[in-house]
C-alpha positions as CSV (number, residue, x, y, z in Angstrom):
1,X,-66.0,-98.2,-128.0
2,X,-67.1,-101.8,-125.5
3,X,-63.5,-101.8,-125.1
4,X,-62.9,-98.8,-123.9
5,X,-65.6,-99.3,-121.5
6,X,-64.5,-102.7,-120.0
7,X,-61.2,-101.0,-119.6
8,X,-62.8,-98.1,-118.0
9,X,-65.0,-100.8,-115.5
10,X,-61.6,-102.2,-114.8
11,X,-60.1,-99.1,-113.5
12,X,-63.5,-97.8,-111.5
13,X,-63.0,-101.8,-109.9
14,X,-59.4,-101.1,-108.7
15,X,-60.0,-97.4,-108.4
16,X,-57.0,-96.4,-111.0
17,X,-57.5,-92.7,-111.8
18,X,-57.6,-92.1,-115.9
19,X,-56.7,-88.7,-117.6
20,X,-58.1,-88.4,-120.9
21,X,-56.8,-85.1,-122.3
22,X,-58.8,-84.3,-125.6
23,X,-57.6,-82.2,-128.3
24,X,-60.7,-82.9,-130.6
25,X,-62.5,-79.3,-131.6
26,X,-64.8,-78.4,-128.9
27,X,-66.7,-74.8,-129.8
28,X,-70.4,-75.1,-130.9
29,X,-69.9,-71.3,-132.9
30,X,-68.0,-73.5,-135.9
31,X,-70.6,-75.1,-138.5
32,X,-67.9,-76.6,-140.1
33,X,-69.0,-80.3,-140.4
34,X,-65.9,-81.6,-139.7
35,X,-65.3,-79.2,-136.3
36,X,-69.2,-80.2,-135.7
37,X,-68.0,-84.3,-136.0
38,X,-65.1,-83.3,-133.6
39,X,-67.5,-81.8,-130.9
40,X,-69.9,-84.4,-131.0
41,X,-67.1,-87.1,-130.6
42,X,-64.9,-85.3,-127.6
43,X,-68.4,-85.0,-126.0
44,X,-69.7,-88.4,-125.6
45,X,-65.8,-88.9,-124.2
46,X,-66.7,-86.3,-122.0
47,X,-69.9,-87.7,-120.5
48,X,-68.3,-91.1,-119.4
49,X,-67.7,-88.9,-116.5
50,X,-70.9,-89.2,-115.6
51,X,-70.6,-93.1,-115.2
52,X,-67.3,-93.6,-114.1
53,X,-67.3,-90.4,-111.5
54,X,-64.3,-91.6,-109.2
55,X,-61.9,-92.3,-112.1
56,X,-62.3,-90.8,-115.3
57,X,-61.2,-87.2,-115.6
58,X,-61.5,-85.2,-119.2
59,X,-59.6,-82.2,-120.1
60,X,-59.7,-80.5,-123.1
61,X,-57.1,-78.1,-124.8
62,X,-57.7,-77.3,-128.3
63,X,-55.3,-77.4,-131.1
64,X,-57.6,-75.3,-133.5
65,X,-59.7,-72.5,-133.0
66,X,-59.6,-68.9,-132.2
67,X,-56.9,-70.4,-129.2
68,X,-54.6,-70.6,-132.2
69,X,-55.5,-68.6,-134.6
70,X,-55.3,-65.4,-132.4
71,X,-52.5,-66.3,-130.5
72,X,-50.8,-62.7,-131.8
73,X,-54.3,-60.9,-131.5
74,X,-52.9,-59.0,-127.9
75,X,-50.1,-57.9,-126.4
76,X,-48.3,-60.9,-124.6
77,X,-49.6,-59.5,-121.2
78,X,-53.5,-59.7,-122.5
79,X,-53.0,-62.9,-124.6
80,X,-51.9,-64.9,-121.3
81,X,-54.3,-63.6,-118.9
82,X,-56.9,-63.9,-121.2
83,X,-55.5,-67.4,-122.3
84,X,-55.9,-68.5,-118.6
85,X,-58.9,-66.7,-118.3
86,X,-60.5,-68.8,-120.9
87,X,-59.7,-72.2,-119.7
88,X,-61.6,-71.6,-116.2
89,X,-64.3,-70.4,-117.8
90,X,-64.2,-73.4,-120.3
91,X,-64.5,-71.1,-123.4
92,X,-62.6,-71.4,-127.0
93,X,-62.8,-75.2,-126.6
94,X,-61.2,-75.8,-123.4
95,X,-62.7,-78.2,-121.0
96,X,-61.9,-79.0,-117.4
97,X,-62.3,-82.1,-115.3
98,X,-65.8,-82.1,-113.7
99,X,-64.1,-82.6,-110.3
100,X,-62.2,-79.3,-110.7
101,X,-65.1,-76.9,-111.8
102,X,-66.0,-76.0,-108.2
103,X,-62.5,-75.1,-107.7
104,X,-61.6,-73.6,-110.9
105,X,-61.8,-69.9,-110.0
106,X,-60.0,-70.1,-106.4
107,X,-57.3,-71.9,-108.8
108,X,-57.0,-68.9,-111.6
109,X,-54.1,-67.1,-110.1
110,X,-51.9,-70.5,-109.4
111,X,-52.5,-72.0,-113.0
112,X,-51.3,-68.3,-114.0
113,X,-48.5,-68.1,-111.8
114,X,-47.4,-71.4,-114.0
115,X,-47.6,-69.5,-117.4
116,X,-45.8,-66.8,-115.6
117,X,-43.0,-69.5,-114.6
118,X,-42.8,-71.2,-118.3
119,X,-42.4,-67.4,-119.6
120,X,-39.7,-66.6,-117.4
121,X,-38.1,-70.4,-118.1
122,X,-37.7,-70.8,-121.5
123,X,-38.2,-67.7,-123.4
124,X,-35.9,-65.5,-120.2
125,X,-39.4,-63.6,-119.6
126,X,-39.1,-61.6,-122.9
127,X,-41.2,-58.2,-122.7
128,X,-43.1,-59.5,-126.2
129,X,-43.2,-62.7,-127.9
130,X,-43.8,-63.4,-131.6
131,X,-46.4,-65.7,-133.3
132,X,-44.4,-68.6,-133.5
133,X,-43.2,-68.0,-130.0
134,X,-46.5,-67.7,-128.5
135,X,-47.4,-70.8,-130.3
136,X,-44.3,-72.7,-128.2
137,X,-45.2,-71.6,-125.4
138,X,-48.8,-72.1,-125.6
139,X,-48.7,-76.3,-126.2
140,X,-45.5,-76.1,-123.4
141,X,-48.3,-75.0,-121.2
142,X,-50.6,-77.4,-122.4
143,X,-47.7,-80.0,-121.2
144,X,-47.1,-78.5,-118.3
145,X,-50.8,-78.5,-117.2
146,X,-51.0,-82.3,-118.1
147,X,-48.8,-82.4,-114.8
148,X,-50.9,-80.3,-113.3
149,X,-54.0,-82.2,-113.2
150,X,-52.2,-85.7,-113.2
151,X,-50.6,-84.4,-109.5
152,X,-54.3,-82.8,-108.4
153,X,-55.6,-86.2,-109.0
154,X,-53.0,-88.6,-108.4
155,X,-53.4,-89.8,-112.1
156,X,-51.7,-93.3,-112.9
157,X,-52.6,-93.6,-116.7
158,X,-52.7,-90.6,-119.3
159,X,-54.0,-90.6,-123.0
160,X,-53.6,-87.3,-124.9
161,X,-55.1,-87.8,-128.2
162,X,-57.3,-86.7,-131.2
163,X,-60.0,-88.9,-133.0
164,X,-57.0,-91.1,-134.6
165,X,-53.8,-89.6,-132.8
166,X,-51.8,-88.8,-135.8
167,X,-51.7,-85.4,-135.9
168,X,-53.1,-83.6,-132.7
169,X,-52.9,-86.0,-130.7
170,X,-49.7,-86.9,-131.9
171,X,-48.3,-83.4,-131.4
172,X,-48.6,-83.2,-128.0
173,X,-47.3,-86.0,-127.4
174,X,-44.5,-85.5,-129.1
175,X,-44.1,-82.2,-127.2
176,X,-44.1,-84.2,-123.8
177,X,-41.6,-86.2,-124.6
178,X,-39.5,-83.6,-125.9
179,X,-39.9,-82.0,-122.4
180,X,-39.4,-84.7,-120.8
181,X,-36.0,-85.4,-122.7
182,X,-35.1,-82.0,-121.7
183,X,-35.4,-82.4,-118.0
184,X,-33.5,-85.4,-118.2
185,X,-30.7,-83.8,-119.7
186,X,-31.0,-86.3,-122.7
187,X,-31.7,-83.7,-125.6
188,X,-28.4,-85.1,-127.1
189,X,-29.2,-88.7,-126.3
190,X,-29.2,-91.0,-130.0
191,X,-31.9,-93.1,-128.5
192,X,-33.9,-90.6,-126.9
193,X,-34.1,-88.7,-130.0
194,X,-34.3,-91.7,-132.1
195,X,-37.5,-92.6,-130.3
196,X,-38.9,-89.2,-130.8
197,X,-38.2,-89.0,-134.5
198,X,-40.1,-92.2,-134.7
199,X,-43.3,-91.3,-132.9
200,X,-43.3,-87.9,-135.3
201,X,-43.1,-90.0,-138.1
202,X,-46.8,-91.5,-136.8
203,X,-49.1,-89.5,-139.8
204,X,-46.6,-91.8,-142.0
205,X,-46.6,-95.2,-140.4
206,X,-50.2,-95.0,-139.6
207,X,-51.9,-93.9,-142.8
208,X,-49.3,-92.8,-145.4
209,X,-49.9,-89.4,-145.3
210,X,-47.9,-86.1,-145.6
211,X,-46.4,-84.8,-141.9
């Protein structure tokens, strides 16, 4: 959209770094027309890294595809290793910021340690996690990856979205907000909980659709 290009032009003039976190499907293997359309939209946005090189950073964290459907296919140890490996190699829908690719292999151990730390923090280092617990760890990992890249590039503005930002993007934002409340010890704060509740209602508020 011309308005978005205008926004990025302004960011470039002001030297303000922007992180676009994509949750649209990015995997050419699927022949589903919806996935193809999602992939094409996401790739168009990703190409903005070439025109707004200094300020626009693109990160894709998939909320569909094999990374979700095969979450309990391996042992926990192997699953965590394959998850970090897919991220670093930009497989299964993952995409890294263009500037990060050269150093990605060197950062693999660091990102693997981040996942291990989250496993220990949120699940007390349990030796095995069931399907639901693995999905929870996955999306917590996504949230902390955003923080990791915000720190890496001194990001001042971030958008974490899908195409209309009511399902995948909104789920991602809800998780970020819940974790933010947890870190600030606001998990029982009435206003914080009410704000989170309203955010979760976005599919209904925006399009009168079920959640």
